[in-house]
C-alpha positions in Angstrom: 48.9 6.8 12.4 48.9 2.9 12.4 46.1 0.4 13.2 43.9 1.0 16.3 44.7 -1.4 19.2 41.9 -3.8 20.6 42.0 -1.8 23.9 41.3 1.5 22.1 38.6 -0.2 20.2 36.8 -1.5 23.3 36.8 1.9 24.8 35.5 3.3 21.6 32.7 0.8 21.8 31.9 1.6 25.3 31.6 5.3 24.6 29.4 4.5 21.7 27.0 2.6 23.8 26.7 5.3 26.4 26.0 8.0 23.7 23.5 5.8 22.0 21.5 5.4 25.1 20.6 9.0 25.3 20.4 9.6 21.5 17.3 7.9 20.5 15.9 8.7 17.1 19.5 9.9 16.0 22.4 8.2 14.2 25.5 8.0 16.6 29.1 8.4 15.4 32.2 8.5 17.5 35.9 8.8 16.1 39.1 7.9 17.8 41.0 10.9 16.5 44.5 9.5 16.9 43.8 6.7 14.5 40.9 8.3 12.7 39.0 5.2 13.4 35.1 5.5 13.9 32.1 3.6 14.7 28.7 4.6 13.2 25.2 3.4 14.0 24.1 0.3 12.0 21.1 2.3 11.1 23.0 5.0 9.3 25.2 2.3 7.6 21.9 0.7 6.1 20.3 3.9 5.2 23.1 5.6 3.6 24.9 2.3 2.3 28.1 3.0 4.2 30.9 0.3 4.0 30.6 -0.9 7.7 29.8 0.3 11.3 33.6 0.5 11.7 35.5 2.7 9.4 39.0 4.4 8.9 38.8 7.9 7.6 34.9 8.0 8.0 34.8 11.7 7.4 36.1 11.4 4.0 33.8 8.4 3.2 30.8 10.5 4.6 31.9 13.4 2.5 31.3 11.5 -0.6 27.5 11.1 0.3 27.1 14.9 0.9 25.3 16.9 -1.7 28.0 18.6 -4.0 26.4 22.0 -3.2 26.8 21.4 0.8 30.3 19.4 0.4 32.5 22.4 0.7 31.1 23.7 3.9 31.0 20.1 5.5 34.7 19.6 4.5 35.8 22.9 5.9 34.1 22.0 9.2 35.4 18.6 9.6 39.1 20.0 8.7 38.6 22.5 11.4 37.9 19.8 14.0 41.0 17.7 13.1 43.2 20.9 12.7 42.1 21.7 16.4 40.9 25.1 15.3 37.4 24.1 16.5 35.9 21.9 18.9 32.3 22.0 17.8 30.6 20.7 14.6 27.0 22.0 13.8 25.5 22.1 10.5 22.8 21.0 8.1 23.3 19.3 4.8 21.9 16.8 2.4 23.2 13.3 2.3 22.7 10.5 -0.3 20.8 7.5 0.8 20.9 4.0 -0.6 17.7 4.6 -2.6 19.4 7.3 -4.6 17.4 10.2 -2.7 18.8 12.8 -0.6 17.8 13.1 3.1 18.0 16.6 5.0 20.3 15.9 8.0 21.5 17.9 11.0 24.9 17.0 12.3 26.2 18.1 15.8 29.4 17.0 17.2 31.8 17.8 20.0 35.6 17.1 20.6 36.4 15.2 23.8 39.9 16.0 25.2 42.1 13.9 27.4 43.6 14.9 30.6 46.4 16.5 28.8 44.0 18.7 26.8 44.7 16.9 23.6 41.7 16.0 21.3 40.9 12.2 21.8 37.4 11.6 20.5 35.1 13.4 18.0 31.5 12.3 18.8 28.1 13.5 17.9 24.7 12.8 16.3 23.1 13.0 12.9 19.4 13.5 12.7 17.5 12.5 9.7 14.7 14.8 9.4 12.6 12.3 7.3 12.5 9.8 10.0 10.9 12.1 12.8 12.3 10.0 15.7 11.9 6.3 16.4 9.6 6.2 19.6 5.9 6.3 19.7 5.2 8.9 22.5 1.8 7.3 23.5 2.8 3.7 24.1 6.7 3.9 24.6 7.1 1.3 21.8 9.2 1.8 18.5 7.2 3.4 15.9 6.5 3.0 12.2 10.0 4.7 11.2 11.8 2.0 13.3 9.6 -0.6 11.7 10.7 0.3 8.2 14.2 0.7 9.2 14.5 -2.6 10.9 12.6 -4.2 7.7 15.1 -2.7 5.4 18.0 -4.0 7.6 16.7 -7.6 7.3 16.3 -7.2 3.6 19.8 -5.9 3.3 21.3 -8.6 5.4 19.0 -11.4 4.0 17.8 -12.2 7.5 14.5 -14.6 7.4 11.8 -13.4 9.9 8.1 -13.5 10.5 6.2 -10.3 10.3 2.7 -9.7 11.8 0.3 -6.8 11.9 -2.4 -6.7 14.5 -5.0 -4.2 15.3 -8.3 -3.4 17.3 -11.6 -3.6 15.3 -14.3 -0.8 15.7 -11.8 1.3 17.9 -13.8 4.6 16.9 -16.7 3.3 18.9 -14.5 3.1 22.1 -13.4 6.7 21.5 -17.1 7.9 20.8 -18.5 6.1 23.9 -15.7 6.7 26.5 -13.7 9.5 25.0 -10.1 9.9 23.6 -8.3 9.6 26.9 -9.9 6.3 27.6 -9.0 5.2 24.1 -5.4 6.2 24.5 -5.3 4.2 27.8 -6.7 1.2 25.9 -3.9 1.5 23.3 -1.3 1.9 26.0 -2.7 -1.4 27.8 -2.7 -3.2 24.5 0.8 -2.2 23.5 2.2 -3.1 27.0 0.5 -6.7 26.7 2.2 -7.3 23.4 5.5 -6.2 24.6 5.2 -8.3 27.8 4.0 -11.4 26.0 6.2 -11.5 22.9 8.9 -8.7 23.4 11.5 -11.4 24.0 10.6 -12.9 20.7 11.1 -9.8 18.5 10.5 -6.2 18.2 7.1 -4.7 18.8 6.1 -1.5 17.0 3.0 0.8 17.0 2.3 1.7 13.4 -0.7 4.2 12.5 -3.8 4.4 14.4 -4.7 1.0 16.2 -2.2 -1.1 14.3 0.8 -2.7 15.8 3.5 -4.9 14.4 5.8 -7.7 15.2 9.2 -8.6 13.5 10.6 -11.8 14.9 13.7 -13.8 13.8 12.8 -16.8 15.9 9.0 -17.2 15.7 7.6 -19.7 13.1 4.3 -18.5 11.3 2.4 -21.3 13.3 3.8 -20.0 16.6 2.9 -16.5 15.5 -0.7 -17.5 14.4 -1.1 -19.4 17.8 0.0 -16.4 19.7 -2.5 -14.2 18.0 -5.2 -16.7 18.9 -4.3 -16.4 22.6 -4.2 -12.5 22.3 -7.6 -12.4 20.6 -9.0 -14.7 23.4 -7.4 -12.7 26.2 -9.1 -9.3 25.0 -12.4 -11.1 24.0 -12.8 -12.0 27.6 -12.5 -8.3 28.6 -10.2 -6.2 30.4 -10.9 -3.4 33.0 -9.8 0.1 32.0 -10.6 3.0 34.4 -13.4 1.2 36.0 -15.0 0.0 32.9 -15.1 -3.6 31.5 -14.6 -3.7 27.7 -14.1 -6.5 25.3 -11.9 -6.0 22.1 -11.9 -7.6 18.6 -8.7 -7.9 16.8 -7.6 -8.2 13.1 -4.4 -9.9 11.8 -2.3 -10.3 8.9 1.2 -12.0 8.6 3.7 -13.4 6.3 7.3 -14.7 6.0 10.1 -12.7 4.8 12.3 -15.4 3.1 13.1 -13.7 -0.3 15.2 -10.7 -0.3 14.9 -9.3 -4.0 12.2 -6.9 -2.8 11.9 -3.5 -0.8 10.2 -2.7 2.5 7.2 -1.0 0.8 6.3 -4.0 -1.1 6.5 -6.2 2.1 4.3 -3.6 3.8 1.8 -3.7 0.9 1.5 -7.4 1.2 1.2 -7.3 4.9 -1.6 -4.5 4.7 -3.5 -6.6 2.2 -3.5 -9.7 4.4 -4.7 -7.4 7.4 -7.4 -5.8 5.2 -8.6 -9.4 4.3 -8.8 -10.2 8.0 -10.8 -7.2 8.7 -13.1 -7.0 5.8 -13.6 -10.7 5.0 -12.5 -13.0 7.8 -14.1 -11.2 10.8 -10.7 -11.0 12.6 -9.3 -14.4 11.7 -5.4 -14.4 11.0 -4.8 -14.2 7.5 -1.4 -15.2 6.0 0.1 -13.8 2.9 1.5 -16.6 1.1 4.6 -16.2 -0.9 3.8 -18.7 -3.5 6.0 -19.7 -6.4 4.6 -18.5 -9.6 4.7 -20.5 -12.8 7.9 -18.8 -13.6 9.5 -20.2 -10.5 9.7 -16.9 -8.9 8.1 -16.0 -5.6 4.8 -13.9 -5.5 6.4 -11.1 -3.2 9.2 -10.8 -5.7 6.8 -10.5 -8.7 4.8 -7.9 -6.9 7.8 -6.0 -6.0 8.7 -5.8 -9.8 5.1 -4.8 -10.6 5.2 -2.0 -7.9 8.5 -0.6 -9.0 7.2 -0.2 -12.6 4.6 2.4 -11.5 7.0 5.2 -10.8 8.9 4.2 -14.0 6.0 5.5 -16.3 3.9 2.4 -15.6 6.0 0.3 -17.8 4.7 -3.0 -18.5 1.0 -2.2 -17.8 -1.4 -2.1 -20.7 -5.2 -2.0 -21.3 -7.5 -4.6 -22.8 -11.2 -3.9 -23.6 -14.2 -6.1 -23.2 -17.2 -5.1 -25.4 -20.5 -4.1 -23.8 -23.4 -4.6 -26.3 -26.9 -3.4 -26.6 -29.2 -6.2 -25.3 -31.5 -5.8 -28.3 -29.4 -4.9 -31.2 -26.2 -6.4 -30.1 -24.3 -3.5 -31.5 -21.3 -2.2 -29.4 -22.3 0.5 -27.0 -19.1 0.7 -25.0 -16.2 -1.4 -23.5 -14.9 -1.9 -20.2 -11.0 -1.2 -19.8 -9.3 -3.9 -18.0 -5.7 -3.6 -16.6 -2.9 -6.1 -17.4 0.7 -6.3 -16.9 3.6 -8.1 -18.5 7.2 -8.6 -18.6 10.0 -10.7 -20.2 10.6 -12.6 -17.0 7.1 -13.0 -16.0 5.0 -12.9 -19.2 1.4 -11.9 -18.8 0.4 -11.7 -15.1 -3.3 -12.5 -14.3 -4.8 -9.3 -12.7 -6.1 -11.2 -9.7 -2.5 -11.8 -8.7 -1.6 -8.1 -8.3 -4.7 -5.8 -8.5 -6.0 -6.7 -4.9 -2.6 -6.0 -3.5 -2.0 -2.9 -5.5 -5.5 -1.4 -4.6 -4.3 -1.0 -0.9 -1.1 0.6 -2.0 -0.4 4.3 -1.8 1.0 4.3 -5.2 -2.3 3.2 -6.7 -3.8 6.5 -7.3 -0.7 7.3 -9.9 -1.5 3.9 -11.6 -5.3 4.9 -11.6 -4.5 8.2 -13.4 -2.4 6.3 -16.0 -5.3 3.9 -16.5 -7.9 6.6 -17.0 -5.6 8.8 -19.3 -4.8 5.8 -21.4 -8.4 4.7 -21.6 -9.6 8.0 -22.6 -6.8 8.5 -25.3 -7.5 5.2 -26.9 -11.3 5.3 -26.7 -11.4 8.5 -28.7 -10.5 6.3 -31.7 -13.9 4.7 -31.4 -15.9 7.8 -32.1 -15.4 8.0 -35.8 -17.5 4.9 -36.5 -19.4 4.9 -33.1 -20.2 8.5 -31.8 -22.2 7.0 -28.9 -19.3 4.9 -27.6 -18.8 5.0 -23.8 -15.6 3.7 -22.1 -16.0 2.2 -18.6 -13.0 2.5 -16.2 -12.9 0.9 -12.7 -12.1 2.9 -9.6 -10.4 2.0 -6.5 -11.4 3.2 -3.0 -7.8 4.6 -2.5 -8.6 7.0 -5.5 -12.0 8.2 -4.3 -10.7 8.8 -0.8 -8.3 11.4 -2.1 -9.8 15.1 -1.7 -8.4 15.9 -5.2 -9.8 12.9 -7.0 -12.6 14.8 -8.8 -10.4 17.5 -9.8 -7.6 15.1 -11.1 -10.5 13.4 -13.2 -11.5 16.8 -14.6 -7.9 17.5 -15.5 -7.4 14.3 -17.3 -10.6 14.8 -19.3 -9.4 18.4 -20.3 -5.9 17.1 -21.1 -7.3 14.3 -23.4 -10.1 16.5 -24.8 -12.4 13.7 -24.1 -16.3 14.2 -23.6 -17.3 13.5 -20.0 -20.7 12.0 -21.0 -18.8 9.2 -22.8 -17.0 8.0 -19.7 -18.5 5.7 -17.1 -16.7 5.1 -13.8 -17.4 1.7 -12.0 -17.4 1.3 -8.3 -15.4 -1.8 -7.4 -16.1 -4.1 -4.5 -13.6 -2.5 -2.1 -15.2 0.9 -2.4 -17.4 -0.3 0.6 -14.6 0.8 2.8 -15.3 4.4 2.0 -17.6 6.4 4.3 -21.1 6.5 2.5 -21.3 10.4 2.5 -17.8 10.7 1.0 -18.8 8.3 -1.7 -22.1 10.0 -2.4 -20.3 13.4 -2.5 -17.7 12.2 -5.1 -20.4 10.4 -7.3 -22.6 13.5 -7.1 -19.6 15.8 -8.2 -18.7 13.3 -11.1 -22.2 13.2 -12.5 -22.5 16.9 -12.2 -19.9 17.2 -15.0 -21.7 14.4 -17.0 -19.7 11.5 -16.1 -21.8 8.2 -15.7 -21.3 5.9 -12.7 -21.9 2.3 -12.5 -22.1 -0.2 -9.6 -20.0 -3.1 -10.4 -20.7 -6.9 -9.2 -24.1 -6.1 -7.9 -25.3 -8.7 -5.6 -21.8 -9.6 -4.1 -19.7 -8.1 -1.3 -20.8 -4.6 -0.5 -23.1 -4.0 -3.7 -26.3 -4.3 -1.9 -29.8 -2.8 -2.1 -28.8 -0.2 0.5 -26.2 1.1 -1.8 -28.4 1.6 -4.6 -30.8 3.4 -2.5 -28.1 5.6 -1.2 -26.1 6.5 -4.2 -27.1 8.3 -7.5 -26.2 5.6 -10.1 -26.6 5.4 -13.9 -26.0 1.6 -14.3 -26.1 -1.5 -12.1 -24.0 -4.3 -13.4 -25.2 -7.7 -12.1 -22.5 -10.1 -11.4 -21.9 -13.2 -13.5 -22.5 -15.4 -10.5 -26.2 -14.6 -10.6 -26.5 -15.9 -14.4 -24.1 -18.8 -14.6 -26.9 -21.3 -14.2 -29.8 -19.3 -15.6 -30.5 -21.8 -18.3 -31.4 -24.4 -15.7 -32.1 -22.6 -12.5 -35.6 -20.8 -12.0 -34.3 -19.1 -8.8 -31.6 -17.3 -10.7 -34.3 -16.0 -13.2 -36.6 -14.7 -10.3 -33.5 -12.9 -8.8 -32.8 -11.2 -12.3 -36.5 -10.1 -12.3 -36.2 -8.7 -8.8 -32.8 -6.9 -9.6 -34.1 -5.2 -12.8 -37.3 -4.1 -11.0 -35.1 -2.7 -8.2 -32.9 -0.8 -10.9 -36.0 0.6 -12.7 -37.4 1.9 -9.3 -34.1 3.9 -8.9 -34.0 5.0 -12.7 -30.9 3.0 -13.3 -30.0 0.8 -16.4 -28.9 -2.8 -15.9 -25.9 -4.4 -17.6 -25.6 -8.3 -17.2 -22.0 -9.7 -16.9 -20.7 -13.2 -17.9 -22.9 -13.9 -21.0 -21.5 -17.1 -22.2 -24.0 -18.7 -24.6 -26.9 -17.6 -26.9 -29.4 -19.4 -24.6 -28.4 -17.1 -21.8 -28.7 -14.1 -24.0 -32.4 -15.3 -25.0 -33.5 -15.9 -21.4 -32.2 -12.5 -20.1 -34.0 -10.7 -23.1 -37.2 -11.5 -21.3 -36.3 -9.0 -18.6 -35.5 -5.3 -18.6 -31.9 -5.6 -19.3 -30.1 -2.8 -21.3 -26.9 -4.4 -22.1 -24.7 -7.5 -22.1 -21.0 -8.3 -21.5 -19.3 -11.5 -21.6 -17.3 -14.1 -23.5 -20.1 -15.0 -25.8 -19.5 -11.6 -27.4 -15.7 -11.3 -26.9 -13.0 -11.9 -24.5 -11.0 -8.7 -23.6 -9.1 -7.5 -26.5 -6.7 -4.6 -27.5 -8.1 -1.4 -28.9 -6.9 -2.3 -32.5 -9.3 -5.5 -32.4 -12.0 -3.6 -30.7 -11.9 -1.1 -33.8 -12.6 -3.9 -36.1 -15.1 -5.8 -33.9 -18.5 -6.7 -35.5 -21.8 -7.6 -33.8 -22.2 -11.2 -33.1 -24.7 -13.1 -35.3 -27.2 -15.3 -33.4 -26.0 -18.9 -32.9 -28.6 -21.9 -33.0 
C-alpha cells in the first residue's frame, strides 16, 4: 500500500475542510482508501484519546474504542466498505472516551468514487449524542459544549490561557418588564458586542442563561479585566433595543489556566465561584480566582481538583470533627456541630475555608452533603447512651436545598441510619440567601414537620437578617462570633446581644452564641437570654471518640 504522498495528503486536507464547514456539531473523518490514511476532527482525538488527527488504519484503531457488544457489527460494516460490497455506513454504537465512560454515537459515511468508478475516499461524520451540538441557536455563538471541549483541549495540550465568565445582573426584571422576545434581543446584542470586541482575541461562548465566556490564549489577566471594565461602562451608559433605552449591569469572574493536572469541571467550579463572588459580594466588580501556591508547594486549583475527584470515590479523605454545644447555665453538653475536614498524604489537613466555598457551588456538593449527613447521624448515635438529649447540628448548602428531592433524601437517610429526627438540627449557612424565600420556607416547614430542628447560622452577618427571622420558622438563632469578640470591653456589643435575644424571644427561637473564648465572655452573656454556648473556651472541634469522653468545663477564675 505504501506511504501517502504529500499531494494526496493536501487533497485529503482540502476535502476534510469542505466537509467540516457543513458538519457543525459532528466529528468529521475522511479516509484515502488507496493508502488507508485518514484525518479525523481534533475534537474527536481529544474526547476519545486517539493517537493523532492523522492515522493509518484508523478503522482498526477506532474499533478498539467500540464497546465489545457493538464491535462485531462495526467491524462487519467497515469491512463491507473496503471490500466494495457497500457504499454506505450508517450505524449507532457506544465508543469509549478518554474519561473511561462510553458515549452513544451515530456514525454515517459514504464512499466517494473517482472518474473510473473506483472507491477513492470514505468520509462521514460521527455525532456524539452527549454533546447535543456546538452552536447556541439564539446568539449564533459557540455553546457550553464547545466551551468544555475547548477547555479540555487546552488542558490536554498544556496550553496556558485566560478564561473569563461574564453575565447580566437582574436579567429576570428585563423579561418581566419588556417580555421574553425583548430579553432575547438583549442577549443577542450582548453576545454580538462581545464577539465584535474580543472575538479576534479568543473564542466567545454562550453558557447557560445570561452567562457568556471567553477563552483567550493571548490576553493577559490585566487586559481581560480592563476589557471587562470597558464592557461594563458601555452597557451602563445604556443601549437602545426596540425603541427602549436600557442600562445593563454586569458580573465577572476570571482566572488563568497555567497548571494542567486538573480537569475541566474543576476549572469551571473555580470560575463559577469567582463569578458568584462578583454577583453576590462585589456588586459586579471583576473577581479573579487566584491559583495560589499552597503550603505544600502545590497550586490551589490542583488541590481543589484532587478534593473534587475524591467525592465520587466514596468521599475518600473527608472526615468530620465535632464542636460541643453546651447549656448556658449548667455547661453540660447538649449537642455538637459537625464540621467537615479533608486530608491526604500529599496535602495533609486542608483548612475548610480553602475548599468549602468552592465546593458549595459545585454540582457534586449534594452527594458530599448526603455523605456528611449520613456520617454525622451514624456517629452521633454513639452519644445517646450517656446523653439521650444530644442533638447533632449539620450545615446545609443552598445547592442541597434547591434540589426538589432534598427533603425526601433527608428522610431516607434518617430511616437508613435509624436516627430520631428530633435529635437533628440543620443549620442554614450564609449562601442560602441565594434561594427563593418561598422555596426556602417550604423546605424548612417540611423538615420541621417531621421533627427536625432548624437553626439560622451566623445571625447578623451576610443574609442572616431580621427579615429572614421574621419570614422563616426557626428553632434556633446562632449569633456570630464577630458580635461578641469584644463584649468584655464594648458596651455596644452588649446592647446588640440584648436586642438579638429579645428578637429571638419574639419569634419563639432559642439563642446560641458562637465564639466563646473566655470565662468573662461566658459570665457577661449569662446576663441575657442566651440558651447555649459554643467556642474554644469549651473545646476546639474534636473527633467523635474524644467527644464521647468530653466533660463539662469547670469555671475559671
